[in-house]
MARVEXDREN-566050 format. One record per residue (C-alpha): x, y, z; residue number from 0. Coordinates in Angstrom, 2 decimals. Layout:
<vexgus>
+---------+---------+---------+-----+
!      xx !      yy !      zz !   k !
+---------+---------+---------+-----+
!       X !       Y !       Z ! NUM !
...
+---------+---------+---------+-----+
</vexgus>
This chain:
<vexgus>
+---------+---------+---------+-----+
!      xx !      yy !      zz !   k !
+---------+---------+---------+-----+
!   -4.89 !   17.70 !    3.00 !   0 !
!   -4.27 !   14.74 !    1.42 !   1 !
!   -1.75 !   16.58 !   -0.78 !   2 !
!   -0.08 !   17.63 !    1.96 !   3 !
!   -0.21 !   13.94 !    3.30 !   4 !
!    1.47 !   12.96 !   -0.14 !   5 !
!    4.16 !   15.68 !    0.37 !   6 !
!    5.21 !   15.00 !    3.92 !   7 !
!    5.19 !   11.41 !    2.53 !   8 !
!    7.91 !   12.18 !   -0.52 !   9 !
!    9.87 !   14.28 !    1.62 !  10 !
!   10.49 !   11.39 !    4.28 !  11 !
!   11.11 !    9.32 !    1.67 !  12 !
!   13.64 !   11.34 !    0.17 !  13 !
!   15.50 !   12.36 !    3.86 !  14 !
!   15.71 !    8.45 !    4.32 !  15 !
!   17.55 !    8.24 !    0.81 !  16 !
!   19.91 !   11.20 !    2.40 !  17 !
!   20.29 !    9.59 !    5.83 !  18 !
!   21.06 !    6.17 !    4.22 !  19 !
!   23.48 !    7.54 !    1.45 !  20 !
!   25.09 !    9.29 !    4.72 !  21 !
!   25.59 !    6.38 !    6.70 !  22 !
!   26.79 !    4.29 !    3.85 !  23 !
!   29.59 !    6.74 !    2.67 !  24 !
!   30.65 !    7.11 !    6.38 !  25 !
!   31.14 !    3.23 !    6.78 !  26 !
!   33.30 !    2.96 !    3.79 !  27 !
!   37.26 !    3.07 !    5.09 !  28 !
!   38.64 !    5.56 !    3.20 !  29 !
!   36.04 !    8.22 !    5.28 !  30 !
!   37.13 !    7.12 !    8.58 !  31 !
!   38.98 !   10.31 !    8.77 !  32 !
!   38.95 !   12.29 !    5.53 !  33 !
!   38.60 !   15.99 !    5.46 !  34 !
!   34.80 !   16.42 !    5.18 !  35 !
!   34.05 !   13.86 !    8.03 !  36 !
!   32.60 !   16.62 !   10.26 !  37 !
!   30.45 !   18.08 !    7.35 !  38 !
!   28.95 !   14.63 !    7.14 !  39 !
!   28.06 !   14.52 !   10.80 !  40 !
!   26.29 !   17.69 !   11.02 !  41 !
!   24.27 !   16.54 !    7.65 !  42 !
!   23.48 !   13.48 !    9.48 !  43 !
!   22.32 !   15.56 !   12.50 !  44 !
!   20.41 !   18.19 !   10.44 !  45 !
!   18.66 !   14.94 !    8.67 !  46 !
!   17.74 !   13.58 !   11.81 !  47 !
!   15.98 !   17.32 !   12.90 !  48 !
!   14.11 !   17.25 !    9.80 !  49 !
!   12.94 !   13.63 !   10.33 !  50 !
!   11.66 !   15.35 !   13.81 !  51 !
!    9.88 !   18.06 !   12.62 !  52 !
!    8.35 !   15.88 !    9.81 !  53 !
!    7.07 !   13.36 !   11.96 !  54 !
!    5.69 !   16.11 !   14.36 !  55 !
!    4.03 !   17.26 !   11.52 !  56 !
!    2.22 !   14.47 !   10.39 !  57 !
!    1.13 !   13.62 !   13.79 !  58 !
!   -0.81 !   16.79 !   13.92 !  59 !
!   -2.30 !   16.14 !    9.98 !  60 !
!   -3.17 !   12.38 !   11.35 !  61 !
!   -4.97 !   13.85 !   14.05 !  62 !
!   -6.95 !   16.04 !   11.96 !  63 !
!   -7.42 !   13.15 !    9.37 !  64 !
!   -8.42 !   10.56 !   12.30 !  65 !
!  -11.63 !   12.82 !   12.67 !  66 !
!  -13.41 !   12.07 !    9.67 !  67 !
!  -12.95 !    8.25 !   10.02 !  68 !
!  -16.46 !    6.83 !    9.69 !  69 !
!  -17.67 !    2.66 !   10.46 !  70 !
!  -18.23 !    1.15 !    6.77 !  71 !
!  -19.56 !   -2.35 !    7.31 !  72 !
!  -17.06 !   -4.40 !    5.09 !  73 !
!  -18.76 !   -7.80 !    5.89 !  74 !
!  -21.92 !   -5.71 !    3.74 !  75 !
!  -20.28 !   -4.66 !    0.76 !  76 !
!  -18.66 !   -8.36 !    0.67 !  77 !
!  -22.26 !   -9.33 !    0.18 !  78 !
!  -23.18 !  -11.11 !   -3.40 !  79 !
!  -25.32 !   -8.32 !   -5.13 !  80 !
!  -23.27 !   -5.11 !   -3.25 !  81 !
!  -21.84 !   -2.61 !   -5.10 !  82 !
!  -18.71 !   -3.78 !   -4.35 !  83 !
!  -19.34 !   -7.59 !   -5.74 !  84 !
!  -21.16 !   -5.97 !   -9.28 !  85 !
!  -17.97 !   -3.78 !   -9.89 !  86 !
!  -15.54 !   -6.93 !   -9.36 !  87 !
!  -17.86 !   -8.70 !  -11.24 !  88 !
!  -18.28 !   -5.94 !  -14.23 !  89 !
!  -14.69 !   -5.53 !  -13.98 !  90 !
!  -13.59 !   -9.11 !  -14.35 !  91 !
!  -16.10 !   -9.50 !  -17.33 !  92 !
!  -14.15 !   -6.85 !  -19.13 !  93 !
!  -10.98 !   -8.07 !  -18.57 !  94 !
!  -11.90 !  -11.55 !  -19.23 !  95 !
!  -10.96 !  -12.61 !  -15.74 !  96 !
!  -12.64 !  -15.29 !  -13.73 !  97 !
!  -12.93 !  -13.43 !  -10.04 !  98 !
!  -14.00 !  -15.05 !   -6.78 !  99 !
!  -15.08 !  -12.96 !   -3.73 ! 100 !
!  -14.89 !  -15.12 !   -0.12 ! 101 !
!  -16.20 !  -13.49 !    2.63 ! 102 !
!  -14.63 !  -15.28 !    5.65 ! 103 !
!  -15.41 !  -12.11 !    7.72 ! 104 !
!  -17.98 !  -12.19 !   10.70 ! 105 !
!  -21.30 !  -10.89 !   10.44 ! 106 !
!  -21.82 !   -6.94 !   10.66 ! 107 !
!  -17.72 !   -7.13 !   10.33 ! 108 !
!  -16.55 !   -3.23 !   10.36 ! 109 !
!  -13.66 !   -1.20 !    9.45 ! 110 !
!  -12.54 !    2.38 !   10.23 ! 111 !
!  -13.05 !    4.43 !    6.53 ! 112 !
!  -12.67 !    7.88 !    5.04 ! 113 !
!  -15.48 !    9.38 !    3.60 ! 114 !
!  -13.58 !    8.72 !   -0.24 ! 115 !
!  -13.42 !    4.69 !    0.25 ! 116 !
!  -15.83 !    3.70 !   -2.32 ! 117 !
!  -14.49 !    5.46 !   -5.00 ! 118 !
!  -10.41 !    4.77 !   -4.21 ! 119 !
!  -11.58 !    0.92 !   -4.10 ! 120 !
!  -13.43 !    1.08 !   -7.51 ! 121 !
!   -9.79 !    2.71 !   -8.77 ! 122 !
!   -8.10 !    0.16 !   -6.93 ! 123 !
!   -9.67 !   -2.83 !   -8.43 ! 124 !
!   -9.07 !   -1.62 !  -11.48 ! 125 !
!   -5.73 !   -1.26 !  -11.03 ! 126 !
!   -5.09 !   -4.70 !   -9.53 ! 127 !
!   -7.07 !   -6.56 !  -11.88 ! 128 !
!   -5.08 !   -4.58 !  -14.99 ! 129 !
!   -1.90 !   -5.56 !  -13.36 ! 130 !
!   -3.20 !   -9.21 !  -13.22 ! 131 !
!   -4.23 !   -8.89 !  -16.50 ! 132 !
!   -1.01 !   -7.94 !  -17.92 ! 133 !
!    0.61 !  -10.73 !  -15.83 ! 134 !
!   -1.30 !  -13.10 !  -18.11 ! 135 !
!   -3.77 !  -14.03 !  -15.30 ! 136 !
!   -6.83 !  -15.75 !  -15.94 ! 137 !
!   -8.52 !  -16.27 !  -12.24 ! 138 !
!   -8.68 !  -13.78 !   -9.26 ! 139 !
!   -9.51 !  -15.08 !   -6.05 ! 140 !
!  -10.00 !  -12.41 !   -3.12 ! 141 !
!  -10.47 !  -13.09 !    0.36 ! 142 !
!  -11.57 !  -10.91 !    3.20 ! 143 !
!  -10.29 !  -12.07 !    6.62 ! 144 !
!  -10.66 !  -10.65 !    9.95 ! 145 !
!   -8.42 !  -10.21 !   12.72 ! 146 !
!   -8.60 !   -9.21 !   16.08 ! 147 !
!   -7.43 !   -5.28 !   15.19 ! 148 !
!   -7.76 !   -5.17 !   11.37 ! 149 !
!   -9.46 !   -7.26 !    8.09 ! 150 !
!   -6.73 !   -8.36 !    5.64 ! 151 !
!   -8.18 !   -8.39 !    1.62 ! 152 !
!   -5.91 !  -11.23 !   -0.02 ! 153 !
!   -6.54 !  -10.21 !   -4.07 ! 154 !
!   -4.61 !  -14.04 !   -5.86 ! 155 !
!   -4.13 !  -14.23 !   -9.49 ! 156 !
!   -2.61 !  -17.18 !  -11.40 ! 157 !
!   -0.36 !  -15.14 !  -13.22 ! 158 !
!    2.95 !  -15.06 !  -13.81 ! 159 !
!    3.93 !  -14.23 !  -10.56 ! 160 !
!    7.62 !  -12.50 !   -9.40 ! 161 !
!   11.14 !  -12.67 !   -8.77 ! 162 !
!   12.18 !  -11.94 !   -4.91 ! 163 !
!   13.90 !   -9.04 !   -6.42 ! 164 !
!   10.69 !   -7.34 !   -8.45 ! 165 !
!    8.68 !   -7.52 !   -5.16 ! 166 !
!   11.25 !   -5.44 !   -3.08 ! 167 !
!   11.17 !   -2.91 !   -6.18 ! 168 !
!    7.57 !   -2.46 !   -6.08 ! 169 !
!    6.28 !    0.91 !   -5.54 ! 170 !
!    9.32 !    2.75 !   -6.11 ! 171 !
!    9.83 !    4.86 !   -8.95 ! 172 !
!   11.15 !    1.80 !  -11.23 ! 173 !
!    9.86 !   -1.94 !  -10.28 ! 174 !
!   11.57 !   -3.61 !  -12.80 ! 175 !
!   13.31 !   -3.84 !  -16.36 ! 176 !
!    9.94 !   -4.22 !  -17.77 ! 177 !
!    7.68 !   -1.95 !  -15.98 ! 178 !
!    7.43 !    1.64 !  -15.12 ! 179 !
!    6.29 !    0.55 !  -11.43 ! 180 !
!    3.46 !    3.09 !  -12.38 ! 181 !
!    0.42 !    0.65 !  -11.65 ! 182 !
!    1.82 !   -0.44 !   -8.08 ! 183 !
!    2.70 !    3.00 !   -7.17 ! 184 !
!   -1.29 !    4.02 !   -7.96 ! 185 !
!   -2.48 !    1.18 !   -5.86 ! 186 !
!   -0.24 !    2.06 !   -2.95 ! 187 !
!   -1.10 !    5.43 !   -3.07 ! 188 !
!   -5.12 !    4.78 !   -3.10 ! 189 !
!   -4.69 !    2.88 !   -0.30 ! 190 !
!   -2.27 !    4.75 !    2.09 ! 191 !
!   -4.82 !    7.48 !    1.57 ! 192 !
!   -7.67 !    5.57 !    3.10 ! 193 !
!   -5.29 !    4.73 !    6.21 ! 194 !
!   -4.25 !    1.00 !    5.19 ! 195 !
!   -1.43 !   -0.58 !    3.94 ! 196 !
!   -0.52 !   -3.02 !    1.16 ! 197 !
!    1.78 !   -5.69 !    0.70 ! 198 !
!    2.68 !   -7.83 !   -2.56 ! 199 !
!    3.74 !  -11.37 !   -2.20 ! 200 !
!    4.48 !  -13.86 !   -4.51 ! 201 !
!    6.22 !  -17.67 !   -4.50 ! 202 !
!    8.19 !  -17.01 !   -7.40 ! 203 !
!    8.37 !  -16.50 !  -11.27 ! 204 !
!    5.56 !  -18.63 !  -12.71 ! 205 !
!    3.26 !  -18.90 !   -9.70 ! 206 !
!    0.97 !  -16.04 !   -9.27 ! 207 !
!    0.55 !  -13.31 !   -7.12 ! 208 !
!   -1.13 !  -11.79 !   -4.15 ! 209 !
!   -1.93 !   -8.40 !   -3.38 ! 210 !
!   -3.04 !   -8.00 !    0.37 ! 211 !
!   -4.52 !   -4.81 !    2.02 ! 212 !
!   -4.70 !   -4.26 !    5.84 ! 213 !
!   -7.29 !   -2.11 !    7.39 ! 214 !
!   -8.15 !   -1.49 !   11.02 ! 215 !
!  -11.29 !   -2.96 !   12.39 ! 216 !
!  -13.93 !   -1.31 !   13.96 ! 217 !
!  -14.16 !   -1.62 !   17.32 ! 218 !
!  -17.35 !   -0.23 !   19.66 ! 219 !
!  -16.11 !    2.14 !   22.52 ! 220 !
!  -16.78 !    0.49 !   25.87 ! 221 !
+---------+---------+---------+-----+
</vexgus>
């Protein structure tokens, strides 16, 4: 099911590129009365139709996926001595990074999670800390914050930071002139497959970076 979801995601991205390109061509002054104007219109309409089909199928797969979601006590995972805490310290020590974990969640705060989230979290941690180390970071601060509908986990480093241009390219085929972007694509894929979203932010070059994960908060059925 995950491979199917990834394929749908990739098809949707490529379709968006086609629709965007057609729109840009049609906006050029020379294309207003060009001979291929009708052809471009048909490509655009067919693209919208394909988008509807992909959206409908994704809805079906998401519904099936939702049935696999279970409750995970995230507050418990952030306690000192937990499996997550020990994994963070272990990887941090291997990479010579000072790791600090801060829990800002209420007692028993939980999220909706897939059965694979722990293994995904381990891979995620390794990739994020490795990227921070490459950016010359020496300290990592991880803060879990509880919100009304979701839990946000902020992973902040004191590394080189990123420009606005580099930030806008993260997760794409090429992140920058000095990076293939493979690390951020792996991180993005790991979070997406667990039903979360991931964002990168940085005040600028030389000011560190923050990776933020948002996961749906578990709520008791009334």
